[in-house]
Short mmCIF file of the C-alpha atoms (twelve columns), coordinates in Angstrom:
data_MODEL
# 
_entry.id   MODEL 
# 
loop_
_atom_site.group_PDB 
_atom_site.id 
_atom_site.type_symbol 
_atom_site.label_atom_id 
_atom_site.label_alt_id 
_atom_site.label_comp_id 
_atom_site.label_asym_id 
_atom_site.label_seq_id 
_atom_site.Cartn_x 
_atom_site.Cartn_y 
_atom_site.Cartn_z 
_atom_site.pdbx_PDB_model_num 
ATOM 1  C CA . MET A 1  0.000  0.000  0.000   1 
ATOM 2  C CA . THR A 2  1.375  3.416  -0.875  1 
ATOM 3  C CA . GLU A 3  0.950  6.637  1.034   1 
ATOM 4  C CA . PRO A 4  -1.265 9.327  -0.572  1 
ATOM 5  C CA . GLY A 5  1.667  11.704 -1.064  1 
ATOM 6  C CA . SER A 6  4.078  9.181  -2.548  1 
ATOM 7  C CA . SER A 7  5.567  9.402  -6.034  1 
ATOM 8  C CA . PHE A 8  3.221  6.675  -7.287  1 
ATOM 9  C CA . ASP A 9  0.261  8.957  -6.632  1 
ATOM 10 C CA . THR A 10 1.377  11.382 -9.368  1 
ATOM 11 C CA . GLN A 11 1.377  8.699  -12.063 1 
ATOM 12 C CA . ARG A 12 -2.384 8.254  -12.156 1 
ATOM 13 C CA . LYS A 13 -4.253 8.379  -15.452 1 
ATOM 14 C CA . ASP A 14 -6.521 11.190 -14.246 1 
ATOM 15 C CA . ALA A 15 -3.602 13.424 -13.229 1 
ATOM 16 C CA . VAL A 16 -3.394 16.544 -15.388 1 
ATOM 17 C CA . ARG A 17 -0.081 17.029 -17.130 1 
ATOM 18 C CA . PRO A 18 0.634  20.567 -18.362 1 
ATOM 19 C CA . SER A 19 2.608  19.320 -21.372 1 
ATOM 20 C CA . HIS A 20 -0.495 17.773 -22.932 1 
ATOM 21 C CA . SER A 21 -2.098 20.838 -24.453 1 
ATOM 22 C CA . ARG A 22 -3.641 20.904 -27.902 1 
ATOM 23 C CA . ALA A 23 -0.736 22.959 -29.302 1 
ATOM 24 C CA . TRP A 24 1.775  20.416 -28.001 1 
ATOM 25 C CA . THR A 25 -0.188 17.555 -29.559 1 
ATOM 26 C CA . VAL A 26 -0.287 19.331 -32.929 1 
ATOM 27 C CA . ALA A 27 3.449  20.062 -32.723 1 
ATOM 28 C CA . GLN A 28 4.156  16.396 -31.986 1 
ATOM 29 C CA . GLY A 29 2.037  15.384 -34.976 1 
ATOM 30 C CA . PHE A 30 3.920  17.735 -37.296 1 
ATOM 31 C CA . ALA A 31 7.267  16.531 -35.955 1 
ATOM 32 C CA . ALA A 32 6.238  12.906 -36.546 1 
ATOM 33 C CA . VAL A 33 5.129  13.607 -40.119 1 
ATOM 34 C CA . TYR A 34 8.388  15.500 -40.724 1 
ATOM 35 C CA . LEU A 35 10.429 12.526 -39.442 1 
ATOM 36 C CA . ILE A 36 8.510  10.123 -41.678 1 
ATOM 37 C CA . GLY A 37 9.104  12.325 -44.718 1 
ATOM 38 C CA . LEU A 38 12.764 12.873 -43.905 1 
ATOM 39 C CA . GLY A 39 13.222 9.146  -43.338 1 
ATOM 40 C CA . ALA A 40 11.637 8.318  -46.680 1 
ATOM 41 C CA . LEU A 41 13.846 10.895 -48.398 1 
ATOM 42 C CA . LEU A 42 16.963 9.452  -46.770 1 
ATOM 43 C CA . VAL A 43 16.003 5.921  -47.807 1 
ATOM 44 C CA . VAL A 44 15.555 7.060  -51.419 1 
ATOM 45 C CA . PHE A 45 18.858 8.948  -51.477 1 
ATOM 46 C CA . GLY A 46 20.567 6.053  -49.723 1 
ATOM 47 C CA . GLN A 47 19.421 3.707  -52.488 1 
ATOM 48 C CA . ALA A 48 20.418 6.158  -55.228 1 
ATOM 49 C CA . ASP A 49 23.864 6.614  -53.678 1 
ATOM 50 C CA . ASP A 50 24.132 2.857  -53.002 1 
ATOM 51 C CA . SER A 51 24.798 3.673  -49.348 1 
ATOM 52 C CA . PRO A 52 23.339 1.142  -46.913 1 
ATOM 53 C CA . GLY A 53 24.148 3.381  -43.943 1 
ATOM 54 C CA . LEU A 54 22.116 6.310  -45.233 1 
ATOM 55 C CA . GLY A 55 19.200 4.033  -46.110 1 
ATOM 56 C CA . GLY A 56 19.340 2.476  -42.659 1 
ATOM 57 C CA . LEU A 57 19.337 5.866  -40.952 1 
ATOM 58 C CA . GLY A 58 16.362 6.837  -43.078 1 
ATOM 59 C CA . LEU A 59 14.534 3.695  -42.064 1 
ATOM 60 C CA . ILE A 60 15.237 4.380  -38.390 1 
ATOM 61 C CA . ASN A 61 13.954 7.959  -38.800 1 
ATOM 62 C CA . ALA A 62 10.790 6.763  -40.506 1 
ATOM 63 C CA . VAL A 63 10.092 4.112  -37.852 1 
ATOM 64 C CA . ILE A 64 10.582 6.643  -35.040 1 
ATOM 65 C CA . GLY A 65 8.223  9.011  -36.859 1 
ATOM 66 C CA . VAL A 66 5.558  6.313  -37.201 1 
ATOM 67 C CA . VAL A 67 5.844  5.386  -33.514 1 
ATOM 68 C CA . MET A 68 5.611  9.062  -32.536 1 
ATOM 69 C CA . LEU A 69 2.554  9.576  -34.734 1 
ATOM 70 C CA . VAL A 70 0.754  6.501  -33.404 1 
ATOM 71 C CA . ARG A 71 1.466  7.484  -29.792 1 
ATOM 72 C CA . THR A 72 0.331  11.061 -30.435 1 
ATOM 73 C CA . VAL A 73 -2.913 9.990  -32.085 1 
ATOM 74 C CA . ARG A 74 -3.662 7.401  -29.407 1 
ATOM 75 C CA . GLY A 75 -2.865 9.910  -26.653 1 
ATOM 76 C CA . ALA A 76 -5.077 12.588 -28.199 1 
ATOM 77 C CA . ALA A 77 -7.994 10.182 -28.589 1 
ATOM 78 C CA . GLY A 78 -7.882 8.914  -25.029 1 
# 
């Protein structure tokens, strides 16, 4: 059992976090879309340059962008 003032009390779902405003959610969405686009561009240029490292970095960027976008959309809906 935890005390009411313990650190676990601040991690409740109904606790209001100031960083979750509508503007912050929109900014996260734009950043995620930017990462996806940049990742796709890096993959294309990595293939054109025959550089597996650049293509891999592009893939990592795109995957991080997709994860960010999914988390942002799921967080905004719930």
